[in-house]
Wavefront OBJ file of the C-alpha trace (Angstrom):
o trace
v 0.132 0.033 -0.239
v 1.164 3.560 -1.070
v 0.513 5.745 1.975
v 2.762 8.868 0.845
v 5.355 10.125 -1.618
v 5.338 11.116 -5.073
v 5.286 8.352 -7.595
v 5.709 8.529 -11.552
v 4.302 6.287 -14.336
v 7.686 4.605 -15.848
v 8.045 3.806 -19.425
v 8.755 0.567 -20.779
v 11.305 1.474 -23.476
v 11.126 -1.045 -26.579
v 13.670 -1.794 -28.802
v 13.075 -1.936 -32.746
v 12.051 -5.418 -32.693
v 9.355 -4.301 -29.899
v 11.009 -6.245 -27.145
v 11.639 -4.795 -23.825
v 14.952 -2.473 -23.723
v 15.388 -3.879 -19.735
v 18.737 -1.558 -19.451
v 17.053 1.475 -20.891
v 14.018 1.102 -18.932
v 15.849 0.191 -15.525
v 17.788 3.794 -16.109
v 14.744 5.646 -16.965
v 13.142 4.490 -13.740
v 16.363 5.168 -11.983
v 16.513 8.847 -13.503
v 13.022 9.485 -11.899
v 14.015 8.374 -8.399
v 17.224 10.275 -8.774
v 14.882 13.375 -9.651
v 13.222 13.255 -6.301
v 10.519 10.826 -6.691
v 9.810 7.922 -4.100
v 8.658 5.366 -6.414
v 7.874 4.488 -10.075
v 4.841 2.542 -11.339
v 6.052 0.059 -14.058
v 3.874 -1.947 -16.575
v 0.307 -0.391 -16.255
v 0.144 2.963 -16.782
v 1.731 3.540 -19.880
v -0.458 0.269 -21.802
v 2.737 -2.008 -22.179
v 2.015 -4.883 -19.775
v -0.170 -7.028 -21.982
v 2.470 -6.691 -25.153
v 5.476 -7.830 -22.837
v 6.170 -11.319 -22.182
v 6.402 -12.713 -18.761
v 10.002 -13.449 -19.107
v 10.490 -9.740 -19.972
v 8.721 -9.050 -16.976
v 10.298 -10.847 -14.565
v 13.657 -10.068 -15.922
v 12.973 -6.348 -15.612
v 11.739 -6.968 -11.851
v 15.342 -8.698 -11.023
v 17.177 -6.024 -12.828
v 15.315 -3.112 -11.292
v 15.722 -5.110 -7.542
v 19.441 -5.082 -8.184
v 19.599 -1.275 -8.692
v 17.044 -0.282 -6.178
v 19.574 -1.648 -3.456
v 21.924 1.344 -4.527
v 19.581 4.018 -4.171
v 17.653 5.430 -1.313
v 15.037 2.810 -0.717
v 12.924 3.295 -3.395
v 9.593 1.792 -4.701
v 8.503 0.010 -7.794
v 4.862 -0.843 -8.295
v 4.219 -3.536 -10.664
v 1.077 -3.981 -12.512
v 1.548 -7.189 -14.153
v -1.528 -9.021 -16.123
l 1 2 3 4 5 6 7 8 9 10 11 12 13 14 15 16 17 18 19 20 21 22 23 24 25 26 27 28 29 30 31 32 33 34 35 36 37 38 39 40 41 42 43 44 45 46 47 48 49 50 51 52 53 54 55 56 57 58 59 60 61 62 63 64 65 66 67 68 69 70 71 72 73 74 75 76 77 78 79 80 81
């Protein structure tokens, strides 16, 4: 549950073949957090969730989890359908 803070919808950055560019998507979320946000919404608010494979979603969540340990306790809220 989100009780306070400022959150933004993160972009799902895509490659030319429409697969998820995980590195660019992680960097985008990281940039939002470093700009002062408390968290990022992933895979829901920009309508990309239904177009991504479960593998892409899982891989992204692993990568963002690894990065989040190096930034002051920020949150990623996932909308996975």
